[in-house]
C-alpha positions in Angstrom: 83.1 106.6 74.5 86.8 107.4 74.0 89.0 105.1 71.9 91.6 104.1 74.5 93.9 101.1 74.4 97.1 99.9 75.8 98.4 98.0 78.8 95.8 97.5 81.6 93.0 99.0 79.6 89.8 96.9 79.8 86.3 97.3 78.5 83.8 97.2 81.4 80.8 94.9 80.8 78.7 97.6 79.3 81.5 98.9 77.1 83.3 101.9 78.7 87.1 101.5 78.8 89.1 101.9 82.0 92.8 101.4 82.7 94.1 99.6 85.8 97.8 99.9 86.7 100.5 100.1 89.3 101.0 103.7 90.3 104.7 103.4 89.8 104.4 102.3 86.1 104.8 104.9 83.5 101.5 105.7 81.9 100.0 108.0 79.2 97.8 110.7 80.6 94.3 110.0 81.7 91.4 112.4 82.2 90.7 111.2 85.7 92.3 108.7 88.1 91.2 106.9 91.2 94.4 106.6 93.4 94.0 103.8 95.9 97.4 103.9 97.7 99.9 106.4 99.1 102.7 107.3 96.8 103.2 109.0 93.4 100.3 111.1 92.2 99.4 111.6 88.6 99.7 115.0 87.0 96.1 114.7 85.7 92.9 115.1 87.9 92.5 112.4 90.5 90.7 111.4 93.6 92.4 109.4 96.4 90.5 106.7 98.3 92.0 105.7 101.7 92.4 102.0 101.1 95.0 100.0 103.0 96.9 97.3 101.1 95.1 93.9 101.1 92.1 95.4 102.9 89.0 97.5 101.9 88.4 101.2 101.8 88.3 102.9 105.2 85.3 105.1 104.3 82.6 103.2 102.4 80.6 106.2 101.5 83.6 108.1 100.1 84.8 105.1 98.2 81.4 104.5 96.6 81.1 108.1 95.7 84.5 108.1 94.0 83.7 104.8 92.2 80.4 106.2 90.9 82.3 109.4 89.8 84.9 107.3 87.9 82.1 105.1 86.4 80.1 108.2 85.2 83.3 109.8 83.7 84.2 106.6 81.9 80.7 106.5 80.3 81.0 110.2 79.4 84.0 109.2 77.2 86.8 110.3 79.6 89.9 108.2 79.9 89.7 106.9 83.5 92.3 104.9 85.3 92.4 103.1 88.7 95.7 102.4 90.4 97.4 101.2 93.6 100.8 100.1 94.6 100.8 96.6 93.0 97.9 97.1 90.5 96.2 93.9 91.6 94.2 93.7 94.8 92.8 97.2 95.4 92.8 98.0 91.7 91.1 94.7 90.8 88.5 95.2 93.5 87.8 98.8 92.3 87.4 97.5 88.7 85.1 94.7 89.9 83.1 97.3 91.8 82.7 99.3 88.5 81.5 96.1 86.8 78.9 95.8 89.6 77.8 99.3 88.7 77.4 98.0 85.2 75.0 95.4 86.5 77.1 92.3 87.3 76.7 90.4 90.6 79.7 90.5 92.9 80.6 86.9 91.9 80.3 87.7 88.2 82.3 90.9 88.7 85.2 88.9 90.3 85.2 86.4 87.5 85.0 89.2 84.9 88.0 91.2 86.4 90.1 88.1 86.7 89.5 87.3 83.1 89.5 90.8 81.6 92.2 92.5 83.7 94.4 90.2 85.8 94.1 86.6 87.1 94.9 87.5 90.7 92.6 90.5 91.0 90.6 90.9 94.2 93.2 89.2 96.4 91.5 88.7 99.7 88.3 87.2 101.1 87.4 90.6 102.7 87.7 92.4 99.4 85.3 89.8 97.9 82.9 90.4 100.8 83.2 94.2 100.5 82.0 93.9 96.9 78.7 92.6 98.2 78.1 96.1 99.6 78.4 97.7 96.2 75.1 98.2 94.4 74.7 98.7 90.7 
């Protein structure tokens, strides 16, 4: 796994490092990004998930496929980042989903992301409910 550190970089429960951030924040290049909001796009490879602010992804299958891809890339040693407009709700929910892929339950994943990444991560009740549909 790549040695990656800095603002927003967290270690997933099984060890891979992933960066969460606001898309408007300056950031060092990543190898792959999940972009969860309209707006600025990174200059490195990315995949956009259609995910309205304060809500859940519009296409569950596409979102899960993208999350699995990001998870796989992180464990292959790539520098992976996840970002949305504020870097909290959608980003936190996506990071929690990746923790579920690591084996946590949805409730454990919410506690983990709020501790490891940001206290307010996973902002809405429907984002918490959506995490129950993610399978590790």
